[in-house]
DRENDO-1510 file (C-alpha; in Angstrom, 1 decimal, always signed):
<recs>
REC; n; res; u; v; w
REC; 1; MET; +0.0; +0.0; +0.0 .
REC; 2; SER; +1.4; +3.4; -1.0 .
REC; 3; GLU; +2.1; +6.0; +1.7 .
REC; 4; THR; -0.4; +8.8; +1.9 .
REC; 5; ARG; +1.0; +11.9; +0.3 .
REC; 6; GLY; +0.8; +15.3; +1.9 .
REC; 7; ASP; -1.0; +18.3; +0.3 .
REC; 8; PHE; +2.0; +20.0; -0.8 .
REC; 9; GLU; +3.4; +16.9; -2.3 .
REC; 10; LEU; +0.2; +16.3; -4.2 .
REC; 11; LEU; +0.2; +19.9; -5.5 .
REC; 12; GLU; +3.7; +19.6; -6.8 .
REC; 13; ALA; +2.8; +16.3; -8.5 .
REC; 14; TRP; -0.3; +17.8; -10.1 .
REC; 15; ARG; +1.8; +20.8; -11.4 .
REC; 16; GLU; +4.1; +18.2; -13.0 .
REC; 17; GLY; +1.2; +16.6; -14.8 .
REC; 18; ASP; +0.0; +13.9; -12.3 .
REC; 19; GLU; -3.8; +14.1; -12.8 .
REC; 20; ALA; -4.4; +11.5; -10.1 .
REC; 21; ALA; -2.7; +13.8; -7.6 .
REC; 22; GLY; -4.9; +16.6; -8.7 .
REC; 23; ARG; -8.1; +14.5; -8.3 .
REC; 24; GLU; -7.0; +13.5; -4.8 .
REC; 25; LEU; -6.3; +17.1; -3.8 .
REC; 26; PHE; -9.7; +18.1; -5.2 .
REC; 27; GLU; -11.4; +15.4; -3.2 .
REC; 28; ARG; -9.7; +16.6; +0.0 .
REC; 29; TYR; -10.7; +20.2; -0.3 .
REC; 30; PHE; -13.8; +20.4; -2.5 .
REC; 31; ASP; -16.4; +20.5; +0.2 .
REC; 32; ALA; -14.7; +23.2; +2.1 .
REC; 33; VAL; -14.1; +25.4; -0.9 .
REC; 34; TYR; -17.6; +24.8; -2.2 .
REC; 35; ARG; -19.0; +25.8; +1.2 .
REC; 36; PHE; -16.9; +29.0; +1.1 .
REC; 37; PHE; -18.6; +30.1; -2.0 .
REC; 38; ARG; -22.0; +28.6; -1.6 .
REC; 39; ASN; -23.1; +31.1; +1.1 .
REC; 40; LYS; -21.9; +34.1; -0.8 .
REC; 41; VAL; -22.5; +33.6; -4.6 .
REC; 42; ASP; -24.7; +30.6; -4.8 .
REC; 43; GLU; -25.2; +29.9; -8.5 .
REC; 44; ALA; -21.5; +30.8; -9.3 .
REC; 45; ALA; -20.2; +28.6; -6.6 .
REC; 46; GLU; -19.2; +25.6; -8.8 .
REC; 47; ASP; -17.4; +27.8; -11.4 .
REC; 48; LEU; -15.4; +29.6; -8.6 .
REC; 49; VAL; -14.4; +26.3; -7.0 .
REC; 50; GLN; -12.9; +25.2; -10.4 .
REC; 51; GLN; -11.2; +28.6; -10.7 .
REC; 52; THR; -9.7; +28.2; -7.2 .
REC; 53; PHE; -8.2; +24.8; -8.0 .
REC; 54; MET; -6.8; +26.1; -11.2 .
REC; 55; GLY; -5.2; +28.9; -9.2 .
REC; 56; LEU; -3.5; +26.3; -7.1 .
REC; 57; VAL; -1.9; +24.8; -10.2 .
REC; 58; GLN; -0.9; +28.2; -11.7 .
REC; 59; GLY; +0.3; +29.8; -8.6 .
REC; 60; ARG; +3.8; +28.2; -8.5 .
REC; 61; ASP; +5.7; +31.3; -8.0 .
REC; 62; ARG; +3.3; +33.0; -5.7 .
REC; 63; PHE; +3.5; +30.7; -2.7 .
REC; 64; ARG; +6.6; +30.5; -0.5 .
REC; 65; GLY; +5.5; +27.8; +1.8 .
REC; 66; ASP; +5.0; +30.2; +4.8 .
REC; 67; ALA; +1.5; +29.3; +5.5 .
REC; 68; SER; -0.5; +26.0; +5.8 .
REC; 69; PHE; -1.9; +24.5; +2.6 .
REC; 70; ARG; -5.5; +25.0; +3.9 .
REC; 71; THR; -4.7; +28.7; +4.4 .
REC; 72; TYR; -3.3; +28.9; +0.8 .
REC; 73; VAL; -6.4; +27.3; -0.6 .
REC; 74; PHE; -8.7; +29.9; +1.1 .
REC; 75; MET; -6.4; +32.7; +0.2 .
REC; 76; ILE; -6.9; +31.9; -3.5 .
REC; 77; ALA; -10.7; +31.3; -2.9 .
REC; 78; ARG; -11.0; +34.8; -1.3 .
REC; 79; LYS; -9.2; +36.4; -4.2 .
REC; 80; ARG; -11.4; +34.6; -6.7 .
REC; 81; LEU; -14.5; +35.8; -4.8 .
REC; 82; TYR; -13.4; +39.4; -4.8 .
REC; 83; SER; -12.5; +39.2; -8.5 .
REC; 84; TYR; -15.9; +37.8; -9.3 .
REC; 85; LEU; -17.7; +40.6; -7.5 .
REC; 86; ARG; -15.5; +43.2; -9.2 .
REC; 87; GLU; -16.2; +41.7; -12.7 .
REC; 88; ARG; -19.9; +41.3; -12.0 .
REC; 89; ASP; -20.5; +44.9; -11.0 .
REC; 90; ARG; -17.9; +46.5; -13.3 .
REC; 91; ALA; -20.5; +48.9; -14.7 .
REC; 92; ARG; -21.4; +50.1; -11.2 .
REC; 93; GLU; -19.6; +51.7; -8.3 .
REC; 94; PRO; -16.7; +49.6; -7.0 .
REC; 95; ILE; -17.9; +47.2; -4.3 .
REC; 96; GLU; -16.7; +47.9; -0.9 .
REC; 97; VAL; -16.4; +44.5; +0.8 .
REC; 98; GLY; -16.1; +46.2; +4.2 .
REC; 99; THR; -19.6; +47.7; +4.1 .
REC; 100; THR; -21.6; +45.7; +1.4 .
REC; 101; SER; -23.2; +42.4; +2.0 .
REC; 102; VAL; -24.1; +39.6; -0.4 .
REC; 103; ALA; -27.8; +40.3; +0.5 .
REC; 104; ASP; -27.3; +43.9; -0.7 .
REC; 105; LEU; -26.0; +42.6; -4.0 .
REC; 106; GLY; -28.7; +39.9; -4.4 .
REC; 107; LEU; -26.1; +37.3; -4.8 .
REC; 108; VAL; -27.8; +34.5; -2.9 .
REC; 109; SER; -31.2; +32.9; -3.6 .
REC; 110; PRO; -33.3; +31.3; -0.9 .
REC; 111; SER; -31.1; +28.5; +0.4 .
REC; 112; ARG; -31.4; +25.1; -1.2 .
REC; 113; ALA; -30.0; +23.6; +2.0 .
REC; 114; VAL; -32.4; +21.5; +4.1 .
REC; 115; LEU; -32.5; +23.3; +7.3 .
REC; 116; VAL; -34.5; +21.6; +10.1 .
REC; 117; ARG; -34.4; +24.3; +12.8 .
REC; 118; GLN; -35.5; +27.9; +12.7 .
REC; 119; GLU; -32.3; +28.9; +14.4 .
REC; 120; GLN; -30.4; +27.6; +11.3 .
REC; 121; HIS; -32.5; +29.7; +9.0 .
REC; 122; LEU; -32.1; +32.8; +11.1 .
REC; 123; LEU; -28.3; +32.4; +11.4 .
REC; 124; LEU; -27.9; +31.8; +7.7 .
REC; 125; GLN; -29.9; +34.9; +6.8 .
REC; 126; ALA; -28.0; +37.0; +9.3 .
REC; 127; LEU; -24.6; +35.9; +8.0 .
REC; 128; ARG; -25.6; +36.9; +4.5 .
REC; 129; ARG; -26.4; +40.5; +5.8 .
REC; 130; LEU; -23.0; +41.0; +7.3 .
REC; 131; PRO; -20.5; +43.1; +5.2 .
REC; 132; ILE; -18.6; +40.6; +3.0 .
REC; 133; GLU; -15.3; +41.0; +4.8 .
REC; 134; MET; -16.9; +40.2; +8.1 .
REC; 135; GLN; -18.8; +37.2; +6.7 .
REC; 136; VAL; -15.7; +35.7; +5.2 .
REC; 137; ALA; -13.7; +36.1; +8.5 .
REC; 138; LEU; -16.6; +34.7; +10.7 .
REC; 139; GLU; -17.3; +31.7; +8.5 .
REC; 140; LEU; -13.5; +30.8; +8.3 .
REC; 141; PHE; -13.4; +31.0; +12.1 .
REC; 142; TYR; -16.6; +29.0; +12.8 .
REC; 143; TRP; -16.9; +26.7; +9.9 .
REC; 144; GLU; -13.3; +26.0; +8.8 .
REC; 145; GLU; -11.9; +26.4; +12.3 .
REC; 146; LEU; -9.0; +28.6; +11.2 .
REC; 147; GLY; -7.1; +30.4; +13.8 .
REC; 148; VAL; -6.7; +34.1; +13.9 .
REC; 149; ALA; -3.2; +34.0; +12.4 .
REC; 150; GLU; -4.5; +31.7; +9.6 .
REC; 151; ILE; -7.4; +34.1; +8.9 .
REC; 152; ALA; -4.9; +37.0; +8.8 .
REC; 153; SER; -3.0; +35.2; +6.1 .
REC; 154; VAL; -6.1; +34.4; +4.0 .
REC; 155; LEU; -7.2; +38.0; +4.3 .
REC; 156; GLU; -3.7; +39.4; +4.0 .
REC; 157; THR; -4.5; +41.6; +7.0 .
REC; 158; PRO; -2.6; +42.1; +10.3 .
REC; 159; ILE; -3.5; +39.8; +13.1 .
REC; 160; GLY; -4.7; +42.6; +15.3 .
REC; 161; THR; -7.0; +43.8; +12.6 .
REC; 162; VAL; -8.5; +40.3; +12.3 .
REC; 163; LYS; -9.1; +40.0; +16.0 .
REC; 164; SER; -11.0; +43.3; +16.0 .
REC; 165; ARG; -12.9; +42.3; +12.9 .
REC; 166; LEU; -14.0; +39.0; +14.4 .
REC; 167; GLN; -15.3; +40.8; +17.5 .
REC; 168; ARG; -17.2; +43.4; +15.5 .
REC; 169; ALA; -18.6; +40.8; +13.2 .
REC; 170; ARG; -20.0; +38.8; +16.0 .
REC; 171; THR; -21.5; +41.8; +17.6 .
REC; 172; ARG; -23.0; +43.0; +14.4 .
REC; 173; LEU; -24.3; +39.4; +13.7 .
REC; 174; ASP; -26.1; +39.4; +17.0 .
REC; 175; GLU; -27.7; +42.8; +16.1 .
REC; 176; ILE; -28.9; +41.4; +12.8 .
REC; 177; ILE; -30.4; +38.3; +14.4 .
REC; 178; VAL; -32.5; +40.6; +16.7 .
REC; 179; GLU; -33.6; +42.7; +13.7 .
REC; 180; LEU; -34.6; +39.6; +11.7 .
REC; 181; SER; -36.7; +37.9; +14.3 .
REC; 182; GLN; -39.7; +39.0; +16.3 .
REC; 183; SER; -39.4; +35.9; +18.5 .
REC; 184; GLU; -37.4; +36.6; +21.7 .
REC; 185; ALA; -37.2; +32.9; +22.4 .
REC; 186; LEU; -35.8; +32.2; +18.9 .
REC; 187; VAL; -33.3; +34.9; +19.2 .
REC; 188; LYS; -32.2; +33.7; +22.6 .
REC; 189; SER; -31.9; +30.1; +21.5 .
REC; 190; THR; -29.9; +31.1; +18.4 .
REC; 191; MET; -27.5; +33.3; +20.4 .
REC; 192; ASP; -27.1; +30.9; +23.5 .
REC; 193; ASN; -26.3; +28.0; +21.2 .
REC; 194; PHE; -24.4; +29.9; +18.5 .
REC; 195; ASP; -21.5; +27.4; +18.1 .
REC; 196; GLN; -24.0; +24.5; +17.8 .
REC; 197; TRP; -26.0; +26.1; +15.0 .
REC; 198; ALA; -22.8; +27.3; +13.2 .
REC; 199; ARG; -21.4; +23.8; +13.2 .
REC; 200; GLN; -24.7; +22.4; +11.9 .
REC; 201; LEU; -24.8; +24.9; +9.1 .
REC; 202; GLN; -21.4; +23.8; +8.1 .
REC; 203; GLU; -22.7; +20.3; +7.3 .
REC; 204; HIS; -25.9; +21.6; +5.6 .
REC; 205; LEU; -23.9; +23.7; +3.1 .
REC; 206; ARG; -21.9; +20.7; +1.8 .
REC; 207; PRO; -22.6; +19.9; -1.9 .
REC; 208; VAL; -25.1; +17.1; -2.6 .
REC; 209; ARG; -23.2; +14.4; -4.5 .
REC; 210; PRO; -24.7; +11.7; -6.7 .
REC; 211; ALA; -24.5; +8.3; -5.1 .
REC; 212; ASP; -21.6; +6.1; -6.2 .
REC; 213; ASP; -22.8; +3.9; -9.1 .
REC; 214; GLY; -20.3; +1.3; -8.2 .
REC; 215; ASP; -18.4; +1.4; -11.6 .
REC; 216; GLY; -14.6; +1.2; -11.8 .
</recs>
């Protein structure tokens, strides 16, 4: 049995033409990258996932190995997201990701995710009303479990700025939750069990894959 290859080893092999290495790397990170885009751009998510993985292959001279591979993947995904937003609204005023939300831009349709609890619906809608920069930071922290230093690398922002942004994002998210719901009980349940609902949303936003047909 061959030894399991690390992410960077797979990437180098893929860049040298090993398609099997590329497929393995894709399998490892597809769900996380898809989730990153799904709650922000919805219908464009799959195309942006493909662009992100192509960015891994083409970014040979841009990565110095000073961050984790996971961080590198999300760094590329974040850049692809912002590029998509700029291209989409080229004829309008430049998008300010620090103040504009995906809800403002009409980028997400009603969720196709099967959400069982009202708390999940409320939290999902609230996240989409955060400024994009805050939404990215908060989802990386709660869904992808990146540390502050890793998020700083993804956002190419000082660690102190990320700490402050996460604090402000959570405060603003709580305010939006209150604004969206008239039920005090629902608001309390959502806030008191925030980590639980956030983790559950992580699973609900995974892509729905066709069942294995058993061929091969």
